[in-house]
C-alpha positions in Angstrom: -9.5 -23.5 -2.5 -8.9 -19.8 -3.3 -11.8 -16.8 -2.4 -12.1 -13.4 -3.1 -11.9 -10.8 -1.5 -14.8 -8.1 -0.9 -15.3 -5.3 1.0 -11.2 -4.7 2.1 -8.9 -4.2 -0.8 -5.3 -4.7 -0.9 -3.3 -2.6 -2.8 1.0 -2.2 -3.4 3.5 0.4 -3.3 6.9 0.0 -4.8 9.1 3.0 -3.1 12.3 4.1 -3.8 14.0 6.1 -1.4 17.0 8.1 -0.9 19.8 6.7 0.2 20.2 5.7 3.7 16.6 6.9 4.9 14.7 3.5 3.6 14.5 2.7 7.6 13.0 6.2 8.5 10.7 5.7 5.8 9.4 2.4 6.9 8.9 4.0 10.6 6.7 6.4 9.2 4.7 4.4 7.2 3.9 2.0 9.6 2.5 4.9 11.8 -0.7 4.8 8.8 -3.5 2.7 10.2 -4.1 1.5 6.3 -1.0 0.0 6.3 0.2 -3.6 7.4 3.3 -4.0 5.9 6.6 -3.1 4.5 8.8 -5.1 2.9 12.5 -4.7 2.6 13.4 -5.7 -1.8 16.1 -5.3 -3.8 16.0 -4.1 -7.9 14.9 -1.4 -8.6 12.9 -0.2 -6.1 13.7 -0.4 -2.1 10.4 -0.8 -0.5 7.3 -2.8 -1.0 4.5 -1.6 1.0 1.3 -3.2 1.2 -1.9 -0.8 2.0 -5.4 -2.3 2.9 -8.4 -0.3 2.3 -12.0 -0.7 3.2 -14.8 0.4 1.6 -16.7 0.0 4.1 -18.6 3.8 5.9 -17.7 5.3 2.5 -19.8 7.0 0.5 -21.5 4.7 -2.2 -19.8 6.8 -5.2 -16.3 6.4 -3.5 -13.5 3.8 -5.4 -10.8 2.5 -4.4 -8.7 4.1 -6.9 -10.3 7.1 -4.6 -9.1 6.6 -1.4 -5.6 4.5 -2.7 -4.8 8.4 -4.3 -6.0 9.9 -1.4 -3.6 7.8 1.0 -0.7 8.1 -1.6 -0.4 11.9 -1.7 0.4 11.5 2.3 2.6 8.9 1.5 4.6 10.6 -1.0 5.0 13.6 1.6 7.0 11.6 3.8 10.6 13.0 3.5 13.3 11.1 1.9 10.8 9.0 -1.0 11.9 9.4 -4.5 9.1 7.8 -6.1 6.4 5.6 -6.4 4.7 3.0 -8.1 1.3 1.7 -7.1 -0.1 -1.7 -8.1 -3.8 -1.7 -7.8 -5.3 -5.4 -8.7 -8.0 -5.1 -9.8 -9.1 -9.2 -8.7 -7.5 -10.7 -5.7 -7.5 -14.0 -4.2 -6.1 -15.8 -1.3 -5.5 -19.0 -0.8 -7.0 -20.4 3.0 -4.4 -23.8 4.0 -5.9 -25.1 7.6 
């Protein structure tokens, strides 16, 4: 049975890096506490980043979009990132296996 995520949201960021810098970029990305996964992928993007953002303890009118945008602005400052594309799911279902 699938359950909706509540309180914590996953944001997916696809990144293009400068040639040969994907390893260094991934190391820098993993220093962010909100980033839980970095995947090296094929296709038009080099990396797929999974970021988990929590609204707990945030101002009541702070949105997931605002929090994500602040983090993405920090990510874009990493040397070697050429382009980003952010996917912000409006609803997520998680399959629990047991």
